[in-house]
Each structure stands twice: as structure tokens, then as C-alpha cells.
C-alpha positions in Angstrom: -0.1 0.1 0.0 2.7 2.4 1.1 4.7 1.8 -2.3 1.5 2.7 -4.6 0.3 5.9 -2.4 2.8 8.3 -0.4 0.1 9.3 1.7 0.5 6.0 3.5 3.5 5.0 5.6 5.2 1.5 5.5 3.6 0.2 8.9 3.8 -3.3 10.0 1.2 -4.7 12.6 2.1 -7.7 14.6 -0.5 -9.6 16.9 -0.2 -12.5 19.1 -2.6 -14.1 21.5 -1.7 -14.1 25.1 -3.0 -15.8 28.3 -4.6 -18.4 26.5 -5.6 -20.4 29.5 -7.8 -17.5 31.0 -11.7 -18.1 30.4 -12.2 -14.3 30.2 -10.5 -13.9 26.6 -9.1 -14.3 24.1 -6.6 -11.3 25.0 -4.2 -10.3 21.9 -0.9 -8.4 22.3 -1.0 -6.1 19.4 2.4 -3.8 18.3 2.3 -1.5 15.4 5.7 0.2 13.9 6.9 2.1 10.9 8.7 -0.7 8.9 12.0 0.6 9.3 11.9 1.1 13.0 10.5 -2.0 14.2 12.2 -1.8 17.5 10.4 1.4 18.2 6.8 0.7 17.9 4.6 3.7 17.7 1.4 1.8 19.3 1.3 -1.2 21.8 -1.9 -2.2 23.1 -3.8 -5.6 24.5 -7.1 -6.5 23.3 -9.6 -8.4 25.2 -12.3 -9.9 22.9 -15.7 -10.8 24.0 -19.0 -12.3 22.5 -22.2 -10.1 23.4 -25.5 -11.6 23.9 -26.5 -9.9 20.6 -23.9 -12.2 18.6 -21.5 -9.2 18.2 -18.0 -9.2 19.5 -16.5 -6.4 21.8 -12.8 -5.6 21.2 -11.7 -3.9 24.5 -8.6 -1.8 24.2 -6.1 -1.8 27.0 -3.0 0.4 27.2 0.4 -1.3 28.8 2.3 0.5 31.4 5.8 1.3 30.3 5.0 -0.5 26.9 8.6 -0.1 25.3 9.8 -2.9 27.7 7.7 -5.3 25.6 8.9 -4.0 22.0 9.5 -6.8 19.6 8.2 -9.6 22.4 5.6 -10.8 19.9 8.3 -12.8 18.3 8.6 -14.7 21.9 5.9 -14.2 24.2 7.9 -15.5 27.2 8.6 -11.9 28.0 4.9 -11.0 27.7 4.3 -13.4 30.8 5.3 -10.3 32.7 2.1 -8.7 31.6 -1.1 -9.4 33.6 -4.6 -8.1 33.3 -4.6 -6.0 36.2 -1.4 -4.1 35.2 -3.4 -2.9 32.0 -5.6 0.2 32.1 -8.6 0.2 29.9 -9.2 2.9 27.1 -12.8 3.7 28.2 -14.9 4.3 25.2 -12.5 3.0 23.0 -13.8 -0.4 22.4 -14.5 -1.6 18.8 -17.8 -3.4 18.1 -17.4 -6.1 15.6 -20.5 -7.8 13.5 -19.9 -10.9 11.6 -20.7 -10.1 8.0 -20.1 -14.0 6.8 -17.6 -16.7 7.4 -14.1 -15.0 8.3 -15.3 -11.6 7.7 -16.2 -8.9 10.4 -16.5 -5.1 10.0 -16.8 -2.9 13.1 -16.2 0.7 14.6 -15.8 2.5 17.8 -19.1 4.1 19.2 -19.9 7.9 18.1 -17.3 10.2 19.9 -16.6 8.2 22.9 -12.8 7.3 22.7 -11.3 10.5 23.9 -7.9 11.5 22.6 -5.6 14.4 23.0 -2.9 13.3 20.4 -2.0 16.1 18.2 -4.9 18.4 19.1 -7.6 15.8 18.9 -10.5 15.5 21.3 -11.7 12.0 20.1 -10.4 9.3 17.9 -12.3 6.9 15.9 -11.6 3.3 14.5 -13.1 1.5 11.9 -11.9 -2.1 11.4 -12.6 -4.9 8.6 -11.2 -8.3 9.3 -11.1 -10.8 6.5 -9.1 -14.2 6.5 -6.4 -12.9 4.6 -6.3 -9.1 5.7 -7.0 -6.6 8.3 -7.8 -2.8 7.3 -7.8 -0.4 10.2 -8.7 3.5 9.7 -7.8 5.3 12.8 -8.4 8.8 12.9 -8.4 11.9 15.7 -10.8 14.6 15.4 -10.8 18.1 17.2 -13.8 19.6 18.7 -15.0 21.0 15.7 -15.0 17.5 14.2 -12.3 18.4 11.8 -9.7 15.4 11.2 -6.3 16.2 12.8 -4.4 12.9 12.4 -4.7 9.7 10.7 -5.0 8.6 7.1 -7.2 10.6 5.1 -8.2 8.1 2.1 -9.0 4.9 4.1 -7.6 2.5 6.3 -4.3 1.0 6.4 -4.2 -2.7 4.8 -2.3 -5.2 6.8 -2.0 -8.5 4.8 -1.3 -12.0 6.8 2.2 -13.0 5.9 1.8 -16.2 7.8 -0.7 -18.8 8.5 -2.2 -17.8 11.7 -5.1 -19.7 13.3 -8.6 -17.8 13.6 -9.1 -17.0 17.4 -12.4 -18.7 18.6 -14.3 -16.5 20.5 -16.9 -18.6 22.9 -17.4 -16.2 25.7 
């Protein structure tokens, strides 16, 4: 995508399931970095996936204390064992509600203006996500109090292609 359109940076997304034995998951460690600076990710989060009674899936977003200490640990999640759910901070209002469209295809977004942000003059952030078997499209944007976009891609989401055969995470809770 970045090669075809200079409005996009060459971003890499890494995801690994953690705490597989916990009944309140799945939990996923997520790291995003500019490809040339993989050792300095600009975003590290933990997502907790929960199935709702209406069949939709909530992806709760948590921040990590001192996240840089875990940079690159998706390769060997032994270091991620130092993380515990009670050490995380929930980003209130930032959950993504996902709806299954068909087999292996989910679409979702944050709710209204609930995800507060102060990054680069924003007052709130939005996330729109599409998940397919071979890719994830993620469009994160920040808006000021006048609903003017102040950060994030302008034309559409970043497209992340799967590079290895990962197992689909089963959500049964």
C-alpha cells in the first residue's frame, strides 16, 4: 500500500494471542511500528475479545504500563508473561464493536465520539476495522472539537496482509 500511495507510511502490524488459559479472553498483544523502526513501535496495546448476547464481538482496548519494555516480544511471548490483566488500563470508550458479515469476515467501529484522545490536538478518536481471512483493514483517525480530522489516514484505512498462516481465534465467551 505504501509503495503505491505516498500518503501511507510503511506500517507493520504484529499480533499474538496471550493468556490462552484465561476464560475471559481471548487476549491479544498488538504492536504497530513503521517498518524501518520495528524496535520502536508507536502503538502497543492489548485487546480483549468478548462475545455479546446479541452476537456481536467487543474488542476492548487496554494500554500497557511502560510498553517499550515489551517491544518485539510478539516474536517470543515469554517476556509478555510479565504482563497481567490487572496491570493494564482500559481505554474507556475505545472498544470496537465487531459484527460478523459472513464466514471469516467482520466489520466494526468505535461508538460515536466516546474514545477520548488528545493526540495532536484531537478531542476524540475513531477506529473502523474490517477483518478478513487474509487481511485486516484499520482506519484510525483523530478529530478536534469541531469534528475536523487532525491525524490519521485521510483516504481510507491501512491494509495489513497476513504474512503467515495464523489460526483464527475462537471466541466462545
